[in-house]
N, C-alpha and C positions, 0 to 999 in steps of 0.2 A: 663445828665440823674440821676435821683434822686435813690438813693440807698437803704432806707429803707421804710417800710410802717408800722405804728403804726394803731392799730385797738383796740379803747379802748373798754372795755367789755359793755359798754352801744352803743356802734355800732354793736357790733356783736350780741347783743337783738335784736336790729333794723332789721339786719340782717335776723334773724330767723323769725321775724314776718314779713317780705317780702315774704320770702319763703314759709310760711304757707298761704299767700296771692296769692301762684302761680305765682309771680313774677320770671322772668328769671334771676336769679343769674348771669348767663354768660355774659350778657348784662352789668351787673355793674362791671365785672373784665374786660371787653373789656374798658369801660370806665377808669377805674384804670389805665390800662396797657398803656393806651395814655396820663393819666397824668404823668406817670412814666416816659415816652419816651420824654416827654415836646412837642408834636405835638402839636402847639399852632394853627395852621391854622383847624387842624381837630375838635380841643376843641371846638374851636368858632363856626364854621361852623354846626358841626353835633350835637353836645351836648350844644351849646347856653351859653359856661362858660363866668362867669363874676365875677367880684368883688362884694362884698357885701358892703353895708353903714350902717349907724346907730349904732344899738347895736353890729350887727356882722360885722363892718368894721375891715379889717384884714383877714376875710374868704372869699372863692371863691363858687360859687355854678355853678353846670352844671345841665342839664336836661337828666338822664338817659334814658327817656322816656318821653313821653309828660307830664305826671303827676307824674313822680318819679324824686325825686332830691337828688342830693350828695353835702354835704357842707363839705368842708375842706379845710387845710391850709398847706403851706408848710414852713417847718423850713429850711432855707437856709444855715445856719451854718453847719449842720448836712446832709443836701441834705434829709432830711426826709417827707415824704408825710404822713400827720395826717388826718385819716379819721375820720370826726366829729358826721355826721349825715345822715341818709338816709330815705326817707318815701315820702308820696304825700305832694303836697302843704297844706292840711288841718292840715297832721300831723306835719307839721314843723312850719308853721307860723299861 
């Protein structure tokens, strides 16, 4: 189980933006709890979790909802979840 979550200022700004757009942040927190507990089956089946390639190699992405993504990485040495960015496909790519 992961022990820490890093939420950089840029991520917190994006969360505020998603809240202003009336996205349900409880759904995001549920996905984050799933990552923290390392529930791989649920991450893959419900959230379509997968590794990214190219410029974002080393990061992972999941679908919080259909057009709402979360990009994150895990620092294994310190068991830290690093939340990188969140938003729609258009916002992120």
